[in-house]
C-alpha positions in Angstrom: 22.0 -41.1 82.5 23.0 -38.1 84.6 24.2 -38.1 88.3 23.8 -35.2 90.7 26.3 -34.4 93.5 24.9 -33.0 96.7 27.1 -30.1 98.0 25.9 -28.7 101.3 25.7 -25.0 101.7 28.2 -23.2 104.0 25.4 -22.4 106.5 24.3 -26.0 106.6 27.8 -27.2 107.2 28.3 -24.8 110.0 25.1 -25.9 111.7 26.2 -29.5 111.4 29.5 -28.8 113.0 27.8 -27.0 115.9 25.5 -30.0 116.5 28.4 -32.4 116.4 30.3 -30.3 119.0 27.2 -30.2 121.1 26.7 -33.9 121.0 30.4 -34.5 121.7 30.3 -32.1 124.6 27.3 -33.9 126.2 29.1 -37.2 125.7 32.2 -35.9 127.4 30.1 -34.6 130.3 28.5 -38.0 130.8 31.9 -39.8 130.7 33.3 -37.3 133.1 30.4 -37.8 135.5 30.8 -41.5 135.3 34.4 -41.2 136.3 33.8 -38.9 139.3 30.6 -40.6 140.5 32.4 -43.0 142.9 34.3 -40.2 144.4 31.2 -38.0 144.7 29.3 -40.9 146.4 32.1 -41.4 149.0 32.4 -37.6 149.6 28.6 -37.3 150.0 28.4 -40.2 152.6 31.5 -39.4 154.6 32.0 -35.6 154.1 29.0 -33.6 152.9 26.3 -35.4 154.8 28.2 -35.4 158.2 29.0 -31.7 157.7 25.4 -30.7 157.1 24.2 -33.1 159.9 26.7 -31.7 162.4 25.6 -28.1 161.6 21.9 -29.1 162.1 22.8 -30.8 165.4 24.7 -27.7 166.6 21.4 -25.8 166.5 19.7 -28.2 168.9 20.0 -29.4 172.5 20.5 -33.0 171.3 22.1 -35.3 173.8 23.8 -38.6 173.2 20.9 -40.6 174.5 17.9 -38.5 173.4 16.8 -35.8 170.9 16.6 -32.2 172.0 14.9 -29.1 170.8 15.8 -26.5 168.2 17.5 -23.5 169.9 19.1 -21.7 166.9 22.5 -20.2 167.6 22.2 -20.5 171.4 25.0 -23.1 171.6 27.3 -20.7 169.8 26.4 -17.9 172.2 27.0 -20.1 175.2 30.3 -21.2 173.7 31.7 -17.7 173.3 30.6 -16.6 176.8 32.2 -19.7 178.4 35.6 -19.1 179.9 36.6 -22.7 179.4 36.3 -22.3 175.6 38.8 -19.4 175.6 41.2 -21.5 177.6 40.9 -24.3 175.0 41.2 -21.8 172.2 44.3 -20.2 173.8 46.0 -23.7 174.3 45.2 -24.7 170.7 46.6 -21.5 169.2 49.7 -21.7 171.4 50.2 -25.4 170.3 49.8 -24.5 166.6 52.0 -21.4 166.8 54.8 -23.2 168.5 54.5 -26.7 167.0 54.3 -25.7 163.3 57.4 -23.6 163.0 59.4 -25.9 165.3 58.6 -29.0 163.3 59.4 -27.2 160.1 62.8 -26.0 161.4 63.8 -29.4 162.7 62.7 -31.2 159.6 64.5 -28.7 157.3 67.7 -28.9 159.4 67.8 -32.7 159.2 66.9 -32.7 155.5 69.8 -30.3 154.7 72.1 -32.5 156.7 71.0 -35.8 155.2 71.0 -34.4 151.7 74.8 -34.3 151.7 76.3 -37.1 149.6 79.5 -37.3 151.7 77.8 -38.8 154.7 78.2 -42.6 155.0 75.1 -44.6 155.8 72.8 -41.7 155.0 70.0 -44.2 154.1 70.3 -45.7 157.6 70.0 -42.4 159.3 67.1 -41.3 157.1 65.2 -44.5 158.0 65.9 -44.1 161.8 64.6 -40.5 161.8 61.5 -41.5 159.8 60.7 -44.5 162.1 58.8 -42.5 164.8 56.3 -41.3 162.2 55.1 -44.9 161.3 54.6 -45.7 165.0 51.1 -45.3 166.2 50.6 -42.0 168.1 48.8 -43.9 170.8 51.7 -46.3 171.3 54.2 -43.5 171.2 52.3 -41.5 173.8 52.1 -44.6 176.1 55.8 -45.1 175.8 56.5 -41.5 176.6 54.2 -41.6 179.6 56.4 -44.4 181.0 59.6 -42.6 180.1 58.4 -39.4 181.8 56.8 -41.0 184.8 58.1 -39.2 188.0 58.4 -42.5 189.9 59.4 -45.0 187.3 60.5 -43.0 184.2 64.1 -43.0 182.9 64.2 -39.3 182.1 63.4 -38.2 185.7 65.9 -40.8 187.0 68.7 -39.5 184.7 67.8 -35.9 185.6 68.2 -36.8 189.2 71.5 -38.8 188.7 73.3 -36.4 186.3 71.8 -32.9 187.2 70.5 -33.4 190.7 66.9 -32.5 189.8 64.5 -34.2 192.1 60.8 -35.1 191.4 60.9 -34.1 187.8 57.3 -34.2 186.6 57.2 -32.6 183.1 53.6 -33.7 182.3 52.2 -33.0 185.8 53.5 -29.4 186.0 51.3 -26.6 184.6 54.2 -24.6 183.1 55.8 -27.6 181.3 53.0 -29.9 180.3 52.0 -28.3 177.0 55.6 -27.7 176.0 56.4 -31.4 176.6 53.4 -32.5 174.5 54.6 -30.2 171.7 58.1 -31.7 171.8 56.8 -35.2 171.8 54.7 -34.4 168.7 57.6 -32.8 167.0 59.7 -35.9 167.6 56.9 -38.1 166.3 56.2 -36.1 163.0 59.4 -34.3 161.9 60.6 -37.4 160.0 57.7 -37.2 157.6 58.3 -33.5 156.8 62.0 -34.2 156.5 61.3 -36.7 153.7 59.2 -34.1 151.9 62.0 -31.5 152.2 64.5 -34.1 150.9 62.3 -34.6 147.8 62.1 -30.8 147.4 65.9 -30.5 147.7 66.5 -33.2 145.1 64.4 -31.1 142.7 66.8 -28.1 142.8 69.3 -28.1 140.0 72.9 -28.8 141.1 74.0 -26.4 138.3 72.6 -23.5 140.2 74.8 -24.3 143.2 77.9 -24.8 141.0 77.3 -21.4 139.2 76.8 -19.7 142.6 80.0 -21.2 143.9 81.9 -20.0 140.9 80.6 -16.5 141.5 82.0 -16.7 145.0 78.7 -17.2 147.0 79.2 -18.8 150.4 77.0 -21.5 152.0 74.6 -19.1 153.7 74.1 -17.1 150.4 73.5 -20.3 148.5 70.9 -21.3 151.1 69.2 -17.9 151.1 69.1 -17.3 147.4 68.8 -20.8 145.9 67.6 -23.4 148.5 64.9 -21.3 150.1 63.3 -20.1 146.8 63.5 -23.6 145.4 61.7 -25.0 148.5 58.9 -22.5 148.4 56.2 -24.9 147.2 57.4 -27.5 149.7 57.3 -24.9 152.5 53.7 -24.1 151.6 52.7 -27.7 151.8 54.5 -28.4 155.1 53.3 -25.3 156.9 49.7 -25.7 156.0 49.6 -29.4 156.9 51.5 -28.7 160.1 49.1 -26.0 161.2 46.0 -28.0 160.2 47.3 -31.0 162.0 48.1 -29.0 165.1 44.5 -27.8 165.3 43.4 -31.5 165.5 45.7 -32.5 168.4 43.9 -35.0 170.6 45.5 -38.4 171.1 48.6 -37.3 172.9 46.6 -34.9 175.1 44.1 -37.7 176.0 46.8 -40.3 176.9 49.5 -38.1 178.5 47.6 -35.5 180.5 43.8 -35.8 180.0 43.8 -32.1 179.5 45.5 -31.4 182.9 47.0 -30.1 185.0 44.4 -27.4 185.6 43.3 -27.4 181.9 46.7 -26.3 180.8 46.8 -28.8 178.0 43.1 -29.0 177.1 42.6 -28.2 173.4 39.4 -27.6 171.3 39.3 -31.2 170.0 39.7 -32.6 173.5 36.9 -30.4 174.6 34.7 -31.7 171.8 35.3 -35.2 173.0 34.6 -34.5 176.6 31.4 -32.6 175.8 30.1 -35.2 173.4 31.1 -38.5 175.1 31.7 -37.3 178.6 28.8 -34.9 179.2 26.6 -36.2 176.4 26.0 -32.7 174.9 26.0 -33.4 171.2 24.6 -30.1 170.2 27.2 -28.1 172.1 30.0 -30.4 170.9 28.8 -29.9 167.3 29.0 -26.1 167.7 32.6 -26.5 168.9 33.3 -28.7 165.9 32.0 -26.0 163.6 34.2 -23.3 165.2 37.2 -25.6 164.6 36.1 -26.1 161.0 35.8 -22.3 160.5 39.3 -21.8 162.0 40.7 -24.4 159.6 39.0 -22.9 156.6 40.3 -19.4 157.4 43.8 -20.9 157.6 43.4 -22.7 154.3 42.0 -19.5 152.6 44.9 -17.4 153.9 47.4 -20.0 152.6 45.7 -20.2 149.2 45.7 -16.4 148.8 49.4 -16.3 149.9 50.3 -19.0 147.3 48.4 -17.2 144.6 50.1 -14.0 145.4 53.6 -15.6 145.2 52.8 -17.3 141.9 51.6 -14.1 140.4 54.8 -12.4 141.5 57.0 -15.2 140.0 55.1 -15.0 136.7 55.3 -11.2 136.7 
């Protein structure tokens, strides 16, 4: 009795391997889709659909209590020819340009100070500085409105008692209202960025500082050539989130000044709110929302390009 052994040809084995890879690839795709499906559903409901719906609304004259007609880009044309929009745009840009660098500098300064190991009770100080961030922005704004009240506030009272300044009204004066809101927001948020900087500082090797000290580098040179390059990824995160957050400023403006005095603190987001829920112009408010979205996207793209450029330089 004879037995025969089936030996597949080289071409048949190659075809079989290709089919197995194809089957495995399809299976991996199905598993991957199953994992990302919940996230895709949430994004579709809460991000993609509202984004598309808002753009469609921006092309109409819809009001809050009734549907309007399709007008194309007429809302955008009205928006760019409206002087109030440019006031809001200017205030938003000023707020972002001043707030973002200021909160980064304050957060970095406190992070460098509280990163020292020779300070007693450093954990207590870190907690105290982080506390304002966990307070609701609404609650913090109400508290500051009492503190700055010209008739009842402690700060105007102290200014009168110790410096002889009468009728101090920081939120009611056109030249100081926006600056006061910026300072309050810096006080509220710098603790969060300080913690991020502290995490970045802990990731820099202590051996680099020891080697630099042995080579005779002073504190400023160590900060310039070791700390700053080591914190570059942290800087990128803090700056981009600081700028994006500053474009969305609303709560403190709504509670502290309601956009006044004389529109000096009115921002784009506050304008969106008043147009949508004050005047009922959903179409116009949606156009404003899209302008804000485009501004944020441009900022994000610039940041991504900058990060990519720095990474290529480091690799090179």
